[in-house]
Every structure is written in structure tokens, then in C-alpha cells.
C-alpha positions as CSV (number, residue, x, y, z in Angstrom):
1,X,-14.6,63.3,4.7
2,X,-16.3,60.9,2.0
3,X,-16.1,63.9,-0.6
4,X,-12.8,64.9,-0.1
5,X,-12.0,61.2,-0.1
6,X,-13.9,61.0,-3.5
7,X,-12.3,63.7,-4.7
8,X,-8.8,62.9,-4.4
9,X,-9.5,58.9,-5.4
10,X,-10.4,60.2,-8.6
11,X,-7.8,62.9,-8.5
12,X,-5.3,60.4,-8.3
13,X,-6.6,58.1,-10.5
14,X,-6.6,60.7,-13.5
15,X,-3.3,61.2,-12.6
16,X,-2.0,58.0,-12.8
17,X,-3.9,57.8,-16.1
18,X,-1.7,60.6,-17.9
19,X,1.4,58.8,-16.3
20,X,1.0,55.9,-17.8
21,X,-0.1,57.4,-20.9
22,X,3.1,59.7,-20.7
23,X,5.6,56.8,-19.9
24,X,4.1,54.2,-22.6
25,X,4.2,57.0,-25.2
26,X,7.8,58.3,-24.4
27,X,9.3,54.5,-24.0
28,X,8.6,53.9,-27.5
29,X,10.6,56.6,-28.8
30,X,14.0,54.9,-27.5
31,X,13.7,52.4,-30.1
32,X,12.6,48.8,-31.4
33,X,12.9,46.5,-28.8
34,X,12.5,43.8,-31.3
35,X,16.1,45.3,-32.4
36,X,17.6,44.4,-28.7
37,X,16.0,40.5,-28.7
38,X,17.6,39.7,-32.2
39,X,20.8,40.9,-31.2
40,X,23.4,37.9,-30.8
41,X,21.6,35.7,-33.5
42,X,23.8,36.5,-36.3
43,X,22.2,38.0,-39.3
44,X,18.9,39.5,-38.8
45,X,16.2,39.8,-41.9
46,X,13.2,42.8,-41.6
47,X,11.0,39.6,-42.0
48,X,12.7,38.1,-38.7
49,X,12.4,41.4,-37.1
50,X,8.8,41.3,-37.9
51,X,8.2,38.3,-36.6
52,X,9.7,39.2,-33.1
53,X,7.2,42.3,-33.3
54,X,4.0,40.1,-33.6
55,X,5.2,37.4,-31.1
56,X,6.1,40.8,-28.5
57,X,2.7,42.4,-29.7
58,X,4.5,45.7,-30.8
59,X,3.3,45.2,-34.4
60,X,0.0,46.8,-33.1
61,X,-0.9,50.4,-33.2
62,X,-0.3,52.4,-30.5
63,X,-3.9,53.2,-28.9
64,X,-4.9,48.9,-29.2
65,X,-1.2,48.3,-26.9
66,X,-2.0,51.2,-24.2
67,X,-5.6,49.8,-23.7
68,X,-4.3,46.5,-23.9
69,X,-2.3,47.6,-20.9
70,X,-4.8,49.6,-18.8
71,X,-7.1,46.8,-19.5
72,X,-5.0,44.4,-17.8
73,X,-4.6,46.7,-14.9
74,X,-7.8,46.4,-13.8
75,X,-7.0,42.4,-13.4
76,X,-3.8,43.1,-11.6
77,X,-2.3,41.4,-15.3
78,X,0.7,43.5,-16.5
79,X,1.5,41.3,-19.2
80,X,4.8,39.2,-19.5
81,X,8.7,41.0,-19.5
82,X,10.2,40.9,-23.3
83,X,13.4,39.6,-21.7
84,X,12.5,35.7,-20.5
85,X,9.1,35.9,-20.5
86,X,8.3,36.2,-17.1
87,X,5.3,37.9,-15.6
88,X,5.5,41.3,-14.7
89,X,3.7,41.1,-11.6
90,X,6.0,38.5,-10.6
91,X,9.1,40.4,-11.3
92,X,7.5,43.5,-9.6
93,X,6.3,40.9,-6.3
94,X,10.1,40.7,-5.7
95,X,11.1,44.2,-5.9
96,X,8.6,46.2,-4.2
97,X,9.5,44.7,-1.0
98,X,13.2,45.3,-1.6
99,X,12.6,48.5,-2.3
100,X,9.8,50.0,-0.2
101,X,11.6,48.4,2.8
102,X,15.2,50.2,1.7
103,X,12.8,53.7,1.4
104,X,11.0,53.1,4.9
105,X,14.6,52.6,6.7
106,X,16.3,55.6,4.7
107,X,13.1,58.0,6.0
108,X,13.4,56.4,9.6
109,X,17.2,57.1,10.1
110,X,16.9,60.3,8.7
111,X,13.7,61.4,11.0
112,X,15.7,60.0,14.0
113,X,18.5,61.9,12.7
114,X,17.2,65.2,11.8
115,X,14.7,65.9,14.6
116,X,16.9,66.1,17.9
117,X,19.7,67.7,15.4
118,X,17.2,70.1,14.2
119,X,15.5,71.2,17.6
120,X,19.0,71.2,19.6
121,X,20.1,73.8,16.4
122,X,17.1,76.1,17.3
123,X,17.2,76.2,20.9
124,X,21.0,76.8,20.8
125,X,21.2,79.5,18.1
126,X,24.2,81.0,17.1
127,X,26.1,79.7,19.3
128,X,28.5,76.5,18.8
129,X,26.1,73.6,18.4
130,X,24.1,75.9,16.1
131,X,27.1,76.1,13.3
132,X,28.3,72.8,13.9
133,X,24.8,71.3,13.0
134,X,24.2,73.7,10.2
135,X,27.7,72.7,8.7
136,X,26.5,69.4,8.8
137,X,23.7,69.6,7.4
138,X,25.6,71.8,4.2
139,X,28.2,69.2,3.8
140,X,25.5,66.4,3.3
141,X,23.4,69.1,0.7
142,X,26.6,69.1,-0.8
143,X,27.7,64.8,-1.4
144,X,26.3,63.2,-4.2
145,X,24.1,60.0,-3.3
146,X,26.8,57.6,-5.3
147,X,30.0,59.3,-3.7
148,X,28.5,58.5,-0.5
149,X,27.5,55.1,-1.1
150,X,30.9,53.9,-2.8
151,X,32.9,55.6,0.0
152,X,30.4,53.4,2.3
153,X,31.2,50.6,0.8
154,X,34.8,51.5,0.8
155,X,35.3,52.0,4.5
156,X,33.2,49.7,5.8
157,X,32.9,46.6,3.6
158,X,36.1,46.7,2.4
159,X,38.4,48.2,4.6
160,X,37.0,47.3,8.2
161,X,34.4,44.4,6.9
162,X,32.1,45.2,9.2
163,X,29.3,44.9,6.7
164,X,28.6,43.2,3.5
165,X,29.0,45.4,0.7
166,X,26.2,44.3,-1.4
167,X,22.8,42.7,-1.6
168,X,20.1,42.1,0.2
169,X,20.3,39.2,3.2
170,X,19.7,40.5,6.7
171,X,19.6,43.2,8.9
172,X,23.1,44.3,8.3
173,X,23.0,44.6,4.3
174,X,20.4,47.2,5.3
175,X,22.6,49.9,7.1
176,X,24.8,51.2,4.6
177,X,22.1,51.6,1.5
178,X,19.8,53.5,4.6
179,X,22.4,55.4,6.2
180,X,23.6,56.5,2.6
181,X,19.8,57.5,2.0
182,X,19.1,58.8,5.3
183,X,21.9,61.2,5.7
184,X,21.2,63.3,2.7
185,X,17.9,63.8,3.8
186,X,18.7,64.1,7.1
187,X,20.7,67.7,5.8
188,X,17.6,69.0,4.4
189,X,15.1,67.8,7.3
190,X,17.2,69.0,10.2
191,X,17.2,72.6,8.0
192,X,13.8,73.0,7.8
193,X,12.7,71.3,11.6
194,X,15.5,74.2,13.3
195,X,13.6,77.2,10.7
196,X,10.0,76.1,12.1
197,X,11.1,75.5,15.5
198,X,12.5,79.1,15.4
199,X,9.0,80.0,14.4
200,X,7.1,77.8,17.0
201,X,9.7,78.9,20.1
202,X,8.3,82.4,20.1
203,X,4.9,81.6,19.9
204,X,2.4,82.7,22.3
205,X,0.9,79.1,23.4
206,X,4.9,77.6,24.2
207,X,5.7,81.1,26.5
208,X,2.6,79.7,28.3
209,X,3.7,76.3,28.3
210,X,7.0,77.4,30.1
211,X,4.9,79.4,33.0
212,X,3.3,76.6,34.0
213,X,6.4,75.4,35.0
214,X,6.4,72.0,32.1
215,X,10.0,70.7,31.7
216,X,11.8,72.1,28.9
217,X,11.6,68.7,27.0
218,X,7.8,68.5,27.0
219,X,7.5,72.0,25.9
220,X,9.9,71.4,22.8
221,X,8.7,67.5,22.1
222,X,5.2,67.9,23.2
223,X,4.2,71.3,22.0
224,X,6.7,72.8,20.1
225,X,7.8,69.8,18.1
226,X,3.7,69.0,17.2
227,X,3.2,72.3,16.0
228,X,6.2,72.0,13.4
229,X,5.1,68.0,12.5
230,X,2.7,69.4,9.7
231,X,5.6,71.0,7.7
232,X,8.1,68.3,8.6
233,X,5.4,65.4,7.6
234,X,4.5,67.2,4.3
235,X,8.2,67.1,3.3
236,X,8.8,63.5,4.0
237,X,5.6,63.0,1.6
238,X,7.3,65.0,-1.1
239,X,10.8,62.6,0.1
240,X,9.4,59.6,0.4
241,X,8.7,59.8,-3.7
242,X,11.7,61.5,-4.7
243,X,13.4,58.4,-2.9
244,X,11.3,55.9,-4.7
245,X,12.5,58.0,-7.9
246,X,16.3,58.3,-7.2
247,X,17.0,55.2,-5.4
248,X,18.1,53.4,-8.3
249,X,21.8,55.1,-8.3
250,X,22.3,53.5,-4.5
251,X,20.5,50.2,-5.9
252,X,22.5,49.9,-8.4
253,X,25.8,50.4,-5.8
254,X,24.6,47.6,-3.4
255,X,23.1,45.9,-5.9
256,X,20.0,46.1,-4.4
257,X,17.3,44.1,-6.4
258,X,14.3,46.6,-6.4
259,X,12.3,49.1,-8.3
260,X,15.1,50.7,-9.4
261,X,17.1,48.5,-10.6
262,X,14.3,46.9,-12.3
263,X,13.3,50.3,-13.9
264,X,17.2,50.7,-15.1
265,X,17.2,47.5,-16.3
266,X,14.0,47.4,-18.4
267,X,14.9,50.8,-20.3
268,X,18.3,49.0,-21.5
269,X,16.6,46.5,-22.9
270,X,13.3,48.8,-24.0
271,X,10.9,46.7,-21.8
272,X,7.9,48.3,-22.3
273,X,5.7,45.8,-19.6
274,X,8.2,46.0,-17.2
275,X,9.1,50.0,-17.5
276,X,4.7,51.0,-17.5
277,X,4.4,48.5,-14.7
278,X,7.3,49.8,-12.6
279,X,6.8,53.5,-13.1
280,X,2.1,53.1,-12.9
281,X,2.9,51.7,-9.3
282,X,5.7,53.7,-8.1
283,X,3.1,56.6,-9.2
284,X,0.2,55.0,-7.2
285,X,2.2,54.4,-4.3
286,X,3.3,58.0,-4.3
287,X,0.1,59.3,-4.8
288,X,-1.5,56.9,-2.0
289,X,1.1,58.2,0.5
290,X,0.2,62.2,-0.2
291,X,-3.3,61.4,0.5
292,X,-2.7,59.8,3.7
293,X,-0.3,62.2,4.4
294,X,-3.9,64.7,4.1
295,X,-5.6,62.5,6.2
296,X,-3.0,62.0,9.1
297,X,-2.8,66.1,9.3
298,X,-6.3,66.0,11.0
299,X,-4.8,63.6,14.0
300,X,-2.2,66.1,14.5
301,X,-3.7,69.3,14.5
302,X,-7.0,69.4,16.0
303,X,-7.7,72.6,14.4
304,X,-7.2,71.2,10.6
305,X,-9.9,68.2,12.0
306,X,-12.3,70.9,12.8
307,X,-11.9,72.7,9.8
């Protein structure tokens, strides 16, 4: 186990380093941040731009800037934003909890909906409940998240006035963003649970459990579903990474002060320290979650723990 953890941690560190290098190089291809900083200041000369570059620290060679960023990572010092000079760690400390809580709320909505629907579809294969659930999942896969978010705002915030249209204040503000992302994830997870359950229900140990006289609920949710959990857990780990990366659109619609909004604004302002730090933190989170999922396999399936 120690050897496995050491190997995975080293792989994670190498992956994060590669990500930071690619991002640091790519963002510098988008343009000169001095031009953004100088906008609105009237006539700007090349000497003025050079002074701004020196103040921002972008006049130095690329490798000097990059290794300076890595050195700051060791002490969690991400530098200061080019816009306003706010410490990047302070910006991330405010935005990261908002994104993580929304991502976990979306996963919770998806799990609560997809597991019973997927099990129901598998146990009623070919019947009308199965057909209805499959149509629901197909429709869900066809919805762009920004369209669904807009429709929910129009219905529940403007027409019915049940929920706040935007913001990050209390439980009610989570409902529409979490449901938006959760429904789209559910459309995929339902099909996954249904497929794996169909294979599992034909297994010999399921027939033995039924022959013992166990209730159908215990057979389905204690025995069959546990065997499906490996596949579902793996896919949820992949979805978590997709959530962190694709939640920016939903955050913009609902004016959610998360990492996606922070990264979007950093790209527009060519704010190198903010964008590099945001992507580094998100990459580390995604890799960490996948490592935890690998460790959780042994808790779910004793055969993996034995191997």
C-alpha cells in the first residue's frame, strides 16, 4: 500500500507540473497584459508599457517567471493579481469553497436521482418505466447546461419567484445551479447504472441471494448495486473533474463567485498569476479525488483489497 501511494503521489506531482508548464506557456500566447492594464489611460507610449511590464514582472524571461511561480507554490504563495494587486491566495480562498460546495451538491443530486432510476430501469427492462427513464436520460443528454440554467431562472425565479435568480447566499441559492448540473449528470449516470445492473442481475450470486429468500430490495441495493458501485464510482471521479472544468458556464448564468468565474475573468484580463493558480489548484483537486477513488475500491470490493 505504501509503495502504491508513493507511486501515485509522484505521478500526481509530475502531472501537476506538466499542467502548470503548459498553462504558463499557453496564456502568454494570448497577448501582453500591459496593454490591458494601460487601457483607459489615454495615450500610452512604449516606455509606459515597459514600465507596466516591469511592475507586473512579465519583462523577465519565461523560465524565470515559471520557476518563480513554482517556488511560490511550495509556500502556497501564488503571488498577486495583475488587476488590483489582491493576493491570489485570498481570491482562491473565497472562490474555491463556492465551487466545491456546488460541485458536491450537483453530484449529490445526480446520485440521488440516478441510482433509483437506473435500478428501476434495469428491473423493468423493456417495460414502460424502462422506456420512460431511457427517454428522460436521452432528453437530459440533449440539453446544453446554459439553456437549462436559463429556463430554470425564467421559471422559478422570474415567473414563480420561488428562488433567487443569482448569488451565493444560503441554501436556496444552491437549488437551481445544483439541479442544472445534477440533471445533466443524471442523464449519463442512469444509463450507466442500468447497463451495469442488467449484467449484475444475471450473476450467479444474485440468484443465490434470491434463493435464500432475501427481499428484493436487499438483493438489489445490498448485493447487486454494490458490484455496480465500482463502475459508478470511477465515472463519478471523471465527472467531478468535468464539473470543476465545465461549471464556469453555470457560474456565469447564476453569478456564482466560484473558480470558473475567477478563471474566466483572469483570461479576459490576461491575469497570469490568477489563471495559473486556479488551474493548478483544480488540477491538484482532480488528481487527489481520483487517488481517493482508487483507495476506495478496496472498501467496496474485497477482491481488489486482497489483490
